[in-house]
N, C-alpha and C positions, 0 to 999 in steps of 0.2 A: 440267837434269834429264834431258833426252833423251840427252845425251851419256853419262851414267852407265849408263842402261838399255841403250844400244847395246853396251857392253862386257860386260855380264853376261847377255846374251841369247844362247842357243845353240839350234841346231836339229839334228835328226838322226833316226835310226831306232833303236828299241829292239826287240829280237827275243827271244822266249821260245821256244826250240826244243823244249823238253819239252812245252809246251802247244800248240805249233804256232800261235803268235800273233805279230803284230808291230804296231807303231804308229809313225807319224811323230810326233816329239815336238818341242815347244818348251819350253825351260827358262829360268826366271828364278831365279837363285841356286839353291836346292835344290827349287823347285817345278817339277814336270814335268807338262805337259799333252799329251794325245793320246789318241785313241780306239783301242782294241784291235780288230784285224781278224784273221780267220782267215788263216793263211799259205797262199798258193796252192800248188798242186803244183809244187814247185821241180824243174826239169829238171837243172840243173847249177850249180856255183859257178865263177866266173871270177876270176882274179887278173891284173891288168894295170897297166902303168905309164902315167902321164899327168902332165901338169903343171898346176898351179893358179896363177892369177895373183891376187894380193891387192893392192888399191890402198890405199896409206897416205897419208892427208892430214893436214897440220898447217898451220893458218892458210892461207897462200896457196901453200904448196908441196905437191906431189903426186908420188908415186913408185909404180911398179908393181914388185912383187917376185914373181918366178916361182920356184916350188918343185916338185921332182919328188915325186910322191905315188904310192903303190901302193894300188889299190882292190880290194876284194873285193865282187863283186856276185853275187846269186842271180838266175838267170834262170828265167822261166816264160812260158807261152803264146808260145813261140818267141823273141820279142824284147823282152818286158817284163822289167824288172829291179827289184830292191830293193837299194839300196846298203847293204851290211851292215857294211863296215869300211873305214877309211882309215888309212894309216900311212906312214911314210917308211922303214921297215925291211922289206925283202923277206922275210926269214926269219919275221918276225912275221906278215906277211900270209899266208904259206903255212901257218903254224901254225894261224891262225884258219880258213883255208879247209879244212884237214884236219879240224878239229873239226866244222865245219858239215857237211861231206861225210859224215863218219862217222855223225853223229846222223841225218841225213836219208837216208843210204844213196844218195848221188848221186856223180857224177864231178866232177873238177876240171879246168878248162881253164886251162892256163898260157899266158896271152896277154902275157907280159912281154917276149917277143922278137918279131921280125918274123914268124917262123913259129910259129903257135900249136900247142900239143901237148896231148893228153889225158894226164892222170896216172892 
C-alpha cells in the first residue's frame, strides 16, 4: 500500500500572483493540501541551472540518475527564496520568470552562466 502512495504523492509551491499569496503544497491524486500565506516583498526573480539527482531502486538494485534542471526562484529578505518553477527547458524558465517579473514589477537575474547578469 505504501508503495502506491509514494508514487502518487507530490510536493511543491502554488503561487497566486494576483492575490499575492503562496502556499507550500502536498498533493495526493487531485487533493491538494497547504496553507495560504501572504507573499513577502519579492526583491527579484532568479533563473539558474543546477542538477538534481534521483535515486531509483528496484529490489536489490539502485541507480542514481542526474538531470540538469532550470530553476526559477523569487528572492526576498536578501537571501530567502521561494522556489517558483522547475523545468528542463531554458526558454520556458525565462518565459515564466518574465511573467512573474512583469506582474510583481521586479528585475530578473540570469544566473544560468558563470557570470550572472541582470535583465
